[in-house]
C-alpha positions as CSV (number, residue, x, y, z in Angstrom):
1,X,135.8,87.2,132.1
2,X,136.7,89.2,129.1
3,X,140.1,89.6,127.4
4,X,141.7,91.6,124.9
5,X,143.8,91.0,122.2
6,X,146.9,93.4,121.3
7,X,150.0,92.5,119.6
8,X,153.6,92.9,120.6
9,X,156.9,93.2,117.7
10,X,159.6,90.6,118.0
11,X,162.9,91.6,116.3
12,X,164.0,88.6,114.1
13,X,167.3,88.6,112.5
14,X,167.7,88.2,108.8
15,X,169.7,85.5,107.7
16,X,170.1,86.7,104.0
17,X,170.9,90.3,104.9
18,X,171.3,92.7,108.0
19,X,168.3,94.0,108.3
20,X,165.9,93.9,110.8
21,X,162.5,92.4,110.1
22,X,159.6,93.8,112.6
23,X,157.2,90.3,112.8
24,X,154.2,90.8,115.0
25,X,153.5,88.2,117.5
26,X,150.1,87.3,119.2
27,X,150.1,87.8,122.9
28,X,147.1,87.7,125.4
29,X,146.8,90.2,128.3
30,X,144.7,88.9,131.2
31,X,142.1,91.6,132.0
32,X,140.2,92.2,135.5
33,X,136.6,91.9,135.2
34,X,134.6,94.8,135.5
35,X,132.3,95.3,138.8
36,X,129.3,96.7,136.9
37,X,128.3,96.6,133.1
38,X,127.7,99.9,131.6
39,X,125.1,98.7,130.1
40,X,123.2,97.5,132.9
41,X,123.0,100.5,134.4
42,X,121.8,102.4,131.4
43,X,119.2,100.0,130.9
44,X,118.1,100.7,134.7
45,X,117.9,104.3,134.2
46,X,116.1,103.8,131.1
47,X,113.5,101.7,133.0
48,X,113.3,104.5,135.8
49,X,112.8,107.4,133.8
50,X,110.1,105.5,131.9
51,X,108.4,105.1,135.0
52,X,108.9,108.8,136.0
53,X,106.9,109.3,132.7
54,X,104.2,107.4,133.1
55,X,103.6,108.8,136.7
56,X,103.4,112.2,135.5
57,X,100.9,111.1,132.4
58,X,98.3,110.0,135.2
59,X,98.7,112.6,137.7
60,X,98.5,115.0,134.5
61,X,95.5,113.2,133.1
62,X,93.6,112.9,137.0
63,X,93.8,116.5,137.2
64,X,92.6,117.0,133.6
65,X,89.7,114.4,134.0
66,X,88.5,116.0,137.4
67,X,88.4,119.2,135.8
68,X,86.4,118.1,132.9
69,X,84.1,116.5,135.3
70,X,83.6,119.6,136.9
71,X,83.0,122.0,133.6
72,X,80.5,118.7,133.0
73,X,78.3,118.9,136.2
74,X,78.2,122.7,135.6
75,X,76.6,122.1,131.9
76,X,74.2,119.5,133.7
77,X,73.1,122.2,136.3
78,X,72.5,124.8,133.6
79,X,70.6,122.4,131.4
80,X,68.1,121.6,134.5
81,X,66.0,125.1,133.5
82,X,65.6,124.2,130.2
83,X,61.9,122.5,129.3
84,X,62.2,118.7,129.1
85,X,60.2,118.7,125.7
86,X,63.4,120.9,124.4
87,X,65.6,118.9,125.6
88,X,64.3,115.6,123.9
89,X,63.3,117.2,120.6
90,X,67.5,118.5,120.4
91,X,68.3,114.9,121.3
92,X,65.7,113.1,118.3
93,X,67.4,115.4,115.8
94,X,70.9,115.0,117.0
95,X,70.4,111.0,116.8
96,X,68.9,111.4,113.4
97,X,71.6,113.1,111.8
98,X,74.0,111.0,113.9
99,X,72.3,107.6,112.2
100,X,72.4,109.3,108.7
101,X,76.1,110.1,108.9
102,X,76.3,106.7,110.1
103,X,74.9,105.0,107.3
104,X,76.6,107.0,104.5
105,X,79.9,106.5,106.1
106,X,79.2,102.8,106.5
107,X,79.3,101.6,103.0
108,X,81.6,102.4,100.1
109,X,79.8,104.4,97.1
110,X,81.7,103.4,94.1
111,X,82.1,106.0,90.8
112,X,82.8,103.2,88.2
113,X,79.7,102.7,85.7
114,X,80.3,100.0,83.3
115,X,77.6,101.3,80.8
116,X,78.7,105.0,80.5
117,X,82.3,104.1,80.9
118,X,82.1,101.8,78.0
119,X,80.1,104.4,75.7
120,X,83.0,106.6,76.6
121,X,86.2,104.1,76.0
122,X,84.5,103.0,72.9
123,X,84.2,106.6,71.4
124,X,87.8,107.8,72.5
125,X,89.4,104.7,71.1
126,X,88.0,105.2,67.5
127,X,90.7,105.7,65.6
128,X,91.5,109.0,63.8
129,X,91.3,108.8,60.0
130,X,93.5,111.7,59.9
131,X,96.4,110.2,61.8
132,X,96.2,106.9,59.6
133,X,99.3,107.7,58.6
134,X,101.2,108.7,61.7
135,X,100.2,105.4,63.5
136,X,102.5,103.2,65.0
137,X,102.2,99.6,66.6
138,X,104.9,98.1,69.5
139,X,106.7,95.1,67.9
140,X,107.3,93.3,71.2
141,X,106.4,92.7,74.7
142,X,106.9,93.6,77.8
143,X,107.9,91.5,80.5
144,X,109.6,91.4,83.9
145,X,107.8,93.3,87.0
146,X,105.7,96.4,87.0
147,X,108.5,98.8,87.2
148,X,110.5,97.1,84.2
149,X,107.4,97.6,82.2
150,X,106.3,101.1,83.1
151,X,110.2,101.9,82.0
152,X,109.2,99.9,78.6
153,X,105.8,101.8,78.2
154,X,108.3,105.4,78.6
155,X,110.6,104.1,75.9
156,X,107.2,103.0,73.4
157,X,106.2,107.0,74.2
158,X,109.9,107.6,73.2
159,X,109.6,106.0,70.5
160,X,106.4,106.9,69.2
161,X,107.6,110.7,69.6
162,X,110.8,110.4,68.0
163,X,109.1,108.9,64.9
164,X,106.4,111.8,64.8
165,X,103.4,109.2,66.0
166,X,100.1,110.6,66.7
167,X,98.5,107.2,67.3
168,X,99.6,103.8,68.7
169,X,97.4,100.5,68.4
170,X,96.4,99.6,71.5
171,X,96.5,96.2,71.1
172,X,100.1,96.1,71.0
173,X,100.6,97.6,74.3
174,X,100.0,94.5,76.8
175,X,101.2,94.9,80.0
176,X,102.5,90.9,81.8
177,X,100.4,89.7,84.6
178,X,102.8,88.5,87.5
179,X,100.3,86.9,89.5
180,X,100.7,83.3,88.2
181,X,99.3,83.3,84.7
182,X,101.5,85.4,82.8
183,X,99.4,86.6,80.5
184,X,99.4,89.6,78.5
185,X,96.6,92.1,79.4
186,X,95.7,94.9,76.7
187,X,96.6,98.4,77.8
188,X,93.2,99.8,78.1
189,X,91.9,97.2,80.3
190,X,94.2,98.1,82.8
191,X,94.8,101.7,82.7
192,X,92.4,104.6,81.9
193,X,92.6,105.4,78.4
194,X,89.8,107.7,78.3
195,X,91.9,109.9,80.7
196,X,94.9,109.4,78.9
197,X,93.3,110.6,75.8
198,X,92.3,113.7,76.6
199,X,96.1,114.7,76.9
200,X,96.2,114.8,72.7
201,X,98.1,115.7,71.2
202,X,100.9,116.3,74.0
203,X,100.7,112.4,74.0
204,X,100.0,110.0,71.3
205,X,96.5,108.9,71.9
206,X,95.4,104.9,71.9
207,X,93.4,103.7,69.0
208,X,91.8,100.3,68.3
209,X,92.7,98.5,65.3
210,X,90.7,98.7,62.0
211,X,90.8,96.2,59.1
212,X,90.4,99.0,56.8
213,X,92.3,101.8,57.7
214,X,95.2,99.5,59.2
215,X,95.9,96.5,57.0
216,X,99.4,95.9,57.3
217,X,98.7,94.4,60.5
218,X,95.6,91.7,61.8
219,X,94.8,90.9,65.6
220,X,95.3,87.2,66.6
221,X,94.6,85.6,70.2
222,X,97.5,85.0,72.2
223,X,95.9,84.2,75.5
224,X,92.4,83.1,77.0
225,X,90.5,85.7,75.0
226,X,91.4,87.8,71.9
227,X,90.0,91.3,73.4
228,X,92.2,90.6,76.7
229,X,95.2,89.4,75.3
230,X,95.5,90.1,71.6
231,X,98.1,89.2,69.6
232,X,99.8,91.3,66.3
233,X,100.3,89.7,63.3
234,X,102.0,91.3,60.4
235,X,100.6,91.0,57.0
236,X,103.3,92.6,54.7
237,X,105.9,90.2,52.9
238,X,109.5,90.5,54.5
239,X,110.7,92.8,57.1
240,X,107.7,95.1,58.7
241,X,110.5,98.2,59.4
242,X,110.8,98.3,55.6
243,X,107.4,97.6,54.2
244,X,104.4,97.9,56.3
245,X,103.5,101.7,56.7
246,X,99.9,101.5,58.0
247,X,100.7,101.0,60.8
248,X,104.3,101.2,61.0
249,X,106.4,99.5,63.2
250,X,108.2,100.9,66.4
251,X,110.6,98.8,68.4
252,X,113.4,96.9,66.1
253,X,114.8,95.2,69.2
254,X,113.0,93.3,71.9
255,X,115.1,96.0,74.5
256,X,115.0,99.1,72.5
257,X,112.2,100.5,74.2
258,X,113.8,100.0,77.7
259,X,117.3,100.9,76.9
260,X,115.5,104.2,75.1
261,X,114.3,105.0,78.5
262,X,117.2,103.8,80.5
263,X,120.0,105.8,78.4
264,X,117.9,109.3,78.7
265,X,117.4,108.7,82.2
266,X,121.0,108.4,82.7
267,X,121.4,111.7,80.8
268,X,119.1,113.5,82.6
269,X,121.6,112.5,86.2
270,X,124.5,113.5,84.6
271,X,124.5,115.7,82.7
272,X,121.2,117.6,83.9
273,X,119.5,117.8,80.5
274,X,115.8,118.3,80.9
275,X,113.1,115.4,80.9
276,X,110.8,114.6,78.1
277,X,107.6,116.8,78.0
278,X,105.8,113.3,77.1
279,X,107.3,111.6,80.4
280,X,106.5,115.1,82.2
281,X,102.7,114.6,81.1
282,X,102.7,111.0,82.7
283,X,104.4,111.9,86.0
284,X,101.8,114.7,86.2
285,X,99.0,112.3,86.3
286,X,98.1,111.0,82.9
287,X,98.4,107.6,83.4
288,X,96.4,106.2,85.9
289,X,94.4,103.0,86.8
290,X,91.3,101.9,85.1
291,X,88.6,103.6,86.9
292,X,86.9,99.9,87.9
293,X,90.7,99.2,89.6
294,X,90.8,102.6,91.1
295,X,87.1,101.9,92.9
296,X,88.9,98.6,94.5
297,X,91.5,100.6,95.7
298,X,89.3,103.6,97.2
299,X,87.0,100.5,98.4
300,X,90.3,99.2,100.1
301,X,91.4,102.1,101.6
302,X,87.8,102.8,102.7
303,X,87.6,99.5,104.3
304,X,90.9,100.3,106.3
305,X,89.4,103.3,107.5
306,X,86.9,101.6,109.0
307,X,88.8,98.5,110.7
308,X,91.5,100.7,112.2
309,X,89.3,103.4,112.7
310,X,91.8,105.9,111.2
311,X,92.0,109.3,109.0
312,X,94.1,108.0,105.6
313,X,95.2,111.0,103.7
314,X,96.1,110.6,100.0
315,X,95.7,113.0,97.3
316,X,93.5,113.5,95.0
């Protein structure tokens, strides 16, 4: 039995003055039970409707099947006048084509070739001597998850743009591994830097350290491998923001890069200013995964297609 609660008012005379105070008093009113629950009726209607639709689908399917069977029977009858040799030859050709297509579709063909890409990346990361005096190095490290690190990376690009930097030492840009090691991984091992540098001068290009061109810093090992997780050590006396020139540091505080991006993004939404051109280039596709990682992603999608026999649509 369901009960409903309602409020009645009792008037109480105040002893301190003649005002009448209305104080709510809780009373319980019994209500007669319902003979039929609306939810139950609704559920019965839904079930009956589903059964009706299923029956109609079965009837329609049977009709289509019978019409398709008649069409197939007519085609078989018409093919009876075709010479047997032609039929066998056509079947053999179709079978050969289907087997060839099956072989091509059952195996993933990787696009990344390590030797050729290493030659390209070595040439792409070679520092430009003409840009020695406009080369920057990020002084701090990324932290937290990927989305936060992406905001920090964009903030570093904003800092480079504000200081008219045309190159950034790639050893100074490291992404934190979130899968147990907490190790910093050099930028060009995760992202396609050959593709990135093709956007220069719209974007500051990534460049490897050179002892002769950039004597104000040295590269030290900060992880399991110096090539994977290098560290930047400043070889100047005193404050590198005052004394270092080749390269010069950007990002005086650890939070400066992420705050740079967040403040700009806030102005975009609140004041309606346009996004920076450097951010638009990143959004258009300048920052994309390393070819080896991209192959892993594409192979994973390929396996999903085979597993579920579904066509997955991805943008180029």
